C-alpha positions as CSV (number, residue, x, y, z in Angstrom):
1,M,0.1,-0.2,0.1
2,S,1.2,3.2,-1.1
3,W,1.7,6.1,1.8
4,W,-0.9,8.2,0.5
5,S,-3.3,5.3,-0.7
6,R,-4.4,5.6,3.5
7,S,-4.6,9.0,5.7
8,I,-4.7,8.8,9.1
9,S,-6.5,11.4,9.8
10,G,-8.1,12.8,6.6
11,C,-10.7,14.9,5.2
12,G,-11.4,18.4,6.3
13,L,-14.4,20.4,7.8
14,V,-15.0,23.8,8.0
15,G,-18.0,25.3,10.1
16,I,-19.0,29.1,10.1
17,I,-21.5,31.8,11.9
18,H,-22.5,35.4,11.9
19,R,-24.0,35.5,15.5
20,K,-26.0,38.4,14.6
21,K,-27.2,36.6,10.9
22,K,-25.3,38.8,8.7
23,L,-25.2,37.3,5.1
24,I,-21.2,35.4,4.5
25,E,-20.4,35.3,0.9
26,G,-19.5,32.2,-0.6
27,E,-16.3,32.4,-2.0
28,K,-15.3,32.6,2.2
29,V,-15.9,29.4,2.7
30,I,-14.7,28.2,-0.5
31,C,-11.1,29.8,0.6
32,A,-11.5,28.0,3.8
33,I,-11.9,24.7,2.5
34,C,-10.0,24.7,-0.6
35,N,-7.5,25.6,1.7
36,M,-7.5,22.0,3.0
37,E,-8.0,20.6,0.0
38,E,-4.9,18.0,0.8
39,R,-6.7,16.9,3.2
40,G,-9.1,14.7,1.1
41,N,-8.5,13.0,-2.3
42,G,-11.2,14.2,-4.8
43,L,-13.7,11.4,-3.5
44,G,-16.0,13.8,-1.4
45,A,-17.0,17.6,-1.1
46,G,-19.8,19.5,-0.3
47,F,-21.3,22.6,1.7
48,A,-24.5,23.4,3.6
49,A,-25.6,27.1,3.9
50,Y,-28.8,28.4,6.3
51,G,-30.4,31.5,5.4
52,I,-30.6,31.1,1.5
53,Y,-34.2,31.0,0.9
54,P,-35.5,33.7,2.6
55,D,-38.8,33.8,-0.1
56,Y,-39.6,30.2,1.3
57,R,-38.4,30.4,4.8
58,D,-41.9,28.6,6.2
59,F,-41.4,25.7,3.9
60,Y,-39.2,22.3,4.0
61,A,-36.3,22.4,1.6
62,F,-35.8,19.2,-0.2
63,H,-32.9,19.2,-1.9
64,I,-33.3,15.2,-4.0
65,M,-30.3,13.8,-5.9
66,Y,-31.6,11.3,-9.2
67,D,-29.8,8.8,-11.1
68,N,-32.4,8.7,-13.7
69,E,-35.7,10.0,-15.1
70,T,-37.7,7.4,-13.4
71,A,-36.7,7.9,-10.2
72,I,-37.6,11.7,-10.6
73,G,-41.5,10.0,-10.9
74,R,-41.4,8.1,-8.7
75,A,-40.1,10.5,-6.2
76,E,-42.3,13.5,-7.2
77,E,-45.4,10.7,-6.6
78,I,-44.3,10.2,-2.9
79,L,-43.9,14.4,-2.7
80,M,-47.3,15.0,-4.5
81,N,-49.1,12.4,-2.3
82,T,-47.9,13.3,1.2
83,M,-47.0,17.0,0.2
84,Q,-48.2,20.5,-0.1
85,V,-45.4,21.8,-2.8
86,E,-45.1,25.1,-3.3
87,H,-42.8,25.5,-5.4
88,S,-39.7,23.2,-7.7
89,E,-37.3,23.9,-9.7
90,Q,-34.0,22.4,-11.1
91,I,-30.7,23.3,-8.7
92,P,-28.6,25.9,-11.0
93,T,-25.8,24.0,-11.6
94,R,-22.3,24.8,-13.9
95,R,-20.6,22.7,-16.6
96,V,-17.3,21.4,-14.9
97,L,-15.7,19.3,-17.5
98,S,-13.4,17.2,-14.3
99,L,-16.6,16.2,-12.8
100,G,-17.9,13.9,-16.0
101,A,-21.0,12.7,-15.9
102,T,-23.7,14.4,-12.8
103,P,-26.5,13.1,-11.2
104,I,-29.8,15.3,-11.7
105,F,-30.7,17.7,-8.4
106,R,-34.0,19.4,-8.1
107,R,-35.4,21.0,-4.8
108,Y,-39.0,21.2,-3.4
109,F,-40.4,23.9,-1.3
110,V,-43.2,21.4,0.5
111,K,-45.1,21.5,3.5
112,P,-47.0,18.6,5.3
113,L,-50.4,17.8,4.0
114,A,-53.0,19.9,6.3
115,Q,-56.0,17.3,5.0
116,G,-55.9,14.6,3.1
117,R,-52.2,12.6,5.3
118,P,-52.1,9.1,5.0
119,H,-53.6,7.2,7.8
120,D,-50.2,6.3,9.1
121,M,-49.3,9.5,9.5
122,V,-52.0,11.8,10.7
123,D,-51.3,12.2,14.1
124,L,-47.4,12.9,13.6
125,N,-46.1,16.9,13.7
126,D,-45.1,18.3,10.8
127,D,-40.7,17.3,11.6
128,D,-41.7,13.9,12.4
129,Y,-43.8,14.3,9.5
130,V,-41.1,15.0,6.8
131,V,-38.8,12.4,8.2
132,K,-40.7,10.1,7.7
133,V,-41.4,11.2,4.2
134,V,-37.3,11.4,3.7
135,M,-37.0,8.2,4.8
136,A,-39.6,6.4,2.2
137,I,-38.1,8.3,-0.5
138,N,-34.9,6.9,0.1
139,A,-35.1,3.3,1.3
140,E,-38.1,3.1,-1.2
141,V,-37.3,4.6,-4.5
142,D,-34.0,3.2,-6.2
143,G,-31.7,6.5,-7.8
144,A,-33.6,8.6,-5.0
145,Y,-31.9,10.4,-2.1
146,V,-33.1,13.6,0.0
147,V,-29.8,15.1,0.1
148,S,-31.7,17.8,2.6
149,S,-34.9,18.9,4.1
150,G,-34.3,21.8,6.3
151,K,-36.1,25.0,6.3
152,D,-34.4,27.9,4.7
153,M,-31.5,25.6,4.5
154,G,-29.7,23.8,1.7
155,V,-27.0,21.2,0.8
156,F,-24.4,21.1,-2.1
157,K,-22.3,18.0,-2.1
158,G,-21.0,15.3,-4.9
159,V,-17.7,13.6,-5.6
160,G,-15.1,15.8,-6.8
161,Q,-12.7,18.3,-5.2
162,P,-14.1,20.7,-3.2
163,D,-13.3,23.8,-5.5
164,E,-15.2,21.5,-8.5
165,I,-18.2,21.1,-6.3
166,A,-18.1,24.8,-5.4
167,D,-17.9,25.4,-8.9
168,F,-20.9,22.8,-10.0
169,F,-23.1,24.3,-7.7
170,R,-22.0,27.9,-7.8
171,I,-21.7,28.5,-4.4
172,D,-20.3,31.5,-5.0
173,E,-23.5,33.0,-5.7
174,Y,-25.1,32.2,-2.3
175,K,-24.7,34.0,0.8
176,A,-25.6,32.5,4.4
177,H,-25.5,32.9,8.0
178,I,-24.1,29.9,9.0
179,W,-21.9,27.6,6.7
180,S,-20.4,24.4,6.9
181,A,-17.9,22.8,4.2
182,H,-16.0,19.2,4.1
183,T,-13.3,17.4,1.8
184,R,-13.4,13.6,2.0
185,F,-10.9,10.9,2.0
186,P,-13.2,8.2,2.0
187,T,-11.2,5.4,3.9
188,N,-13.9,2.6,4.7
189,T,-17.0,3.4,3.0
190,P,-17.4,4.3,-0.7
191,G,-16.5,7.5,-2.4
192,W,-19.8,8.4,-4.5
193,W,-22.1,11.4,-5.0
194,G,-25.1,10.2,-1.9
195,G,-22.0,9.4,0.4
196,A,-20.4,13.0,0.4
197,H,-21.0,15.3,3.4
198,P,-22.6,17.2,4.6
199,F,-25.3,14.6,5.6
200,A,-28.7,16.2,6.8
201,L,-32.0,16.0,7.9
202,L,-34.6,18.1,8.7
203,D,-32.4,21.1,9.8
204,W,-29.4,19.2,11.7
205,S,-26.3,19.0,9.3
206,I,-22.9,17.2,10.2
207,V,-19.5,17.2,8.4
208,H,-17.3,14.6,9.8
209,N,-13.5,13.2,10.2
210,G,-12.7,10.5,11.5
211,E,-14.3,6.6,11.7
212,I,-17.3,5.9,13.2
213,S,-16.6,1.6,14.4
214,S,-20.0,2.2,16.2
215,Y,-21.7,2.4,12.4
216,G,-23.3,-1.4,13.4
217,I,-24.9,-1.2,17.2
218,N,-26.2,3.1,16.5
219,K,-27.8,2.1,13.2
220,R,-29.2,-1.0,14.7
221,Y,-30.8,1.3,17.7
222,L,-31.6,4.0,15.2
223,E,-33.3,1.8,13.5
224,M,-35.9,1.4,16.7
225,F,-36.8,4.7,15.9
226,G,-37.5,4.1,12.8
227,Y,-34.6,6.3,10.8
228,K,-33.0,4.0,8.0
229,C,-29.7,4.5,7.2
230,T,-29.4,4.0,3.3
231,L,-26.4,6.4,2.1
232,L,-23.5,3.7,2.6
233,T,-21.7,5.8,5.1
234,D,-20.8,5.6,8.4
235,T,-21.6,9.7,9.0
236,E,-25.2,9.2,8.5
237,V,-25.9,7.6,12.1
238,V,-24.1,11.0,13.4
239,A,-27.4,13.3,11.6
240,Y,-30.0,11.2,12.5
241,L,-28.2,10.5,16.2
242,C,-28.5,14.7,16.3
243,D,-32.5,14.6,15.2
244,L,-33.3,11.8,17.8
245,L,-31.5,13.1,21.1
246,I,-31.9,16.7,20.7
247,R,-35.1,17.2,18.7
248,R,-37.4,13.9,19.9
249,H,-35.8,13.6,23.2
250,G,-35.5,16.7,24.3
251,L,-31.6,16.6,25.1
252,S,-29.0,19.9,25.6
253,L,-26.7,20.2,23.2
254,D,-24.3,20.0,25.9
255,V,-26.3,16.8,26.8
256,A,-26.4,15.1,23.9
257,A,-22.6,15.7,23.4
258,S,-22.1,13.8,26.0
259,V,-24.1,10.9,24.9
260,L,-22.1,10.7,21.6
261,A,-18.4,11.0,23.5
262,P,-19.5,10.0,26.7
263,P,-17.0,10.5,29.7
264,F,-14.9,7.4,30.6
265,W,-16.3,5.3,33.1
266,K,-12.7,5.6,35.4
267,D,-13.8,9.5,35.3
268,I,-17.3,9.0,36.2
269,D,-16.3,7.3,39.4
270,R,-14.0,10.3,40.5
271,M,-17.1,12.7,40.0
272,E,-19.1,14.0,42.9
273,E,-22.3,12.1,43.8
274,E,-24.8,13.7,42.0
275,K,-23.2,14.5,38.7
276,R,-21.6,10.5,38.6
277,E,-25.3,9.5,39.0
278,F,-26.3,11.8,36.3
279,Y,-23.5,10.2,33.7
280,T,-24.0,7.2,35.0
281,R,-27.7,7.1,33.9
282,L,-26.7,8.6,30.5
283,R,-24.3,6.0,29.8
284,M,-26.8,3.5,31.0
285,I,-29.5,4.6,29.1
286,Y,-27.7,5.7,25.9
287,G,-25.1,3.5,25.3
288,S,-25.9,2.7,21.9
289,A,-25.9,6.0,20.8
290,A,-22.1,6.4,21.9
291,L,-19.9,7.1,18.8
292,N,-16.9,5.1,19.2
293,G,-13.5,5.5,17.1
294,P,-11.7,8.6,15.9
295,F,-13.5,11.2,15.0
296,A,-14.1,15.3,14.8
297,I,-17.5,16.6,13.9
298,V,-19.1,20.3,12.8
299,L,-22.9,19.9,13.5
300,A,-25.2,22.7,11.7
301,Y,-28.4,24.0,12.7
302,E,-30.6,26.6,12.9
303,R,-29.6,28.4,15.5
304,G,-25.9,28.1,15.3
305,I,-22.8,25.3,15.3
306,M,-21.1,22.9,17.2
307,G,-17.7,21.4,16.8
308,L,-17.2,17.8,18.9
309,N,-14.4,15.5,19.0
310,D,-13.9,12.1,20.4
311,R,-13.0,11.4,24.4
312,I,-8.9,11.7,23.3
313,K,-9.2,13.7,20.7
314,L,-7.9,11.4,17.9
315,R,-9.0,14.2,14.8
316,P,-8.1,17.8,14.9
317,L,-10.3,20.3,15.5
318,V,-9.3,24.2,15.8
319,A,-11.6,27.4,17.0
320,G,-11.6,30.9,16.6
321,Y,-13.2,33.8,16.4
322,K,-12.9,37.5,15.5
323,G,-15.9,39.9,16.4
324,D,-19.1,38.1,15.6
325,I,-18.1,35.6,13.7
326,H,-16.8,32.3,14.7
327,V,-14.8,29.2,13.0
328,L,-14.4,26.0,13.5
329,A,-12.3,24.0,11.4
330,S,-9.7,21.1,11.1
331,E,-6.7,23.7,10.3
332,N,-5.7,27.0,11.7
333,A,-5.2,27.8,8.2
334,A,-8.7,27.6,7.6
335,I,-9.3,29.9,10.2
336,H,-7.6,32.9,8.9
337,E,-8.9,32.1,4.9
338,V,-12.1,33.8,7.1
339,I,-10.7,35.9,9.7
340,P,-7.2,37.1,9.0
341,D,-6.8,38.5,12.0
342,P,-8.7,36.5,14.5
343,D,-9.5,37.9,18.3
344,E,-8.3,34.6,20.1
345,V,-7.6,31.0,18.3
346,W,-8.0,27.6,20.6
347,M,-7.9,24.1,20.2
348,P,-11.1,22.9,22.2
349,K,-11.0,19.7,24.6
350,A,-11.8,16.3,23.7
351,G,-14.4,15.3,24.8
352,E,-15.8,18.8,25.0
353,P,-18.2,20.5,22.8
354,T,-17.8,23.6,21.0
355,I,-21.0,25.6,20.8
356,V,-21.8,29.1,19.6
357,E,-25.5,29.9,18.8
358,L,-26.9,33.2,16.9
359,E,-27.4,36.0,19.2
360,D,-31.1,36.1,18.8
361,G,-31.6,32.3,19.4
362,G,-32.6,32.4,15.1
363,N,-35.6,34.1,15.7
């Protein structure tokens, strides 16, 4: 095996937020992730952007990737039978010769039906309803993959270098108050368009550097709650776990982070009684949701971003800010692409989340 054929710490990630919801040009996030292009190998890159659909902010924005025209018809039939479709269109792209043949990308601005819902979805709240539709399309329609499904946000991803994917999706034409980006170096999972990062469900989107060796038990645990892992990449479980823990179970970000990267038992044993009892119960209840393996992740959501490392920090993560602009990245150099003279730069500790939210809580 050649020295370059497998990177022990490959993949690069970036998260950017303006706490006062001022829009940041796409060129900023492109420069930041392209600064770390050597962390990927051209088998995946992508972007998530928040605040890009103000005219449809009350609608769920479905970005769907299609392999063929037949898949379009079948997926749109599901949407028409379950959703009020306000508007649909092809996602604007540019021709990038180096990418070769590319899938078809369309977006749909939708709301759950107010009346006439399928009988098994009548009592679901809107978010659970949308999740069920996403799972149905991904699992039942061969050649159709829901790339993102949140409000006022979208994911743009594929197989290529970050500059190629940015050019293809015309990321330079977008402005957002929260961005995340990824350049991929796949190791144990295939490099394909649906397996590129970010992975998203509702407004949660995840970019990840590392390996989730607990994928099997995480997947089986999620299936108990109706999630279907169909995208052939371990990172998919992280997006679904965030939705389950934070939205459905109501855990705070701090507590959810302690589920994903729990304290070691030896550290729990040293805690004061009340704290020890809390973390013991947390590990007992959510043991199957813990992530094993080396990882650094950036979670983006409608109110902010969170960075998190595994418990012994086997993958790099750096944080910095200048005024109201905060950046998380795999490398210091990427931060300086966004804020050349940061007020502060630091390395978050292993297993401790770095959370930055909008000043108004996202309202």
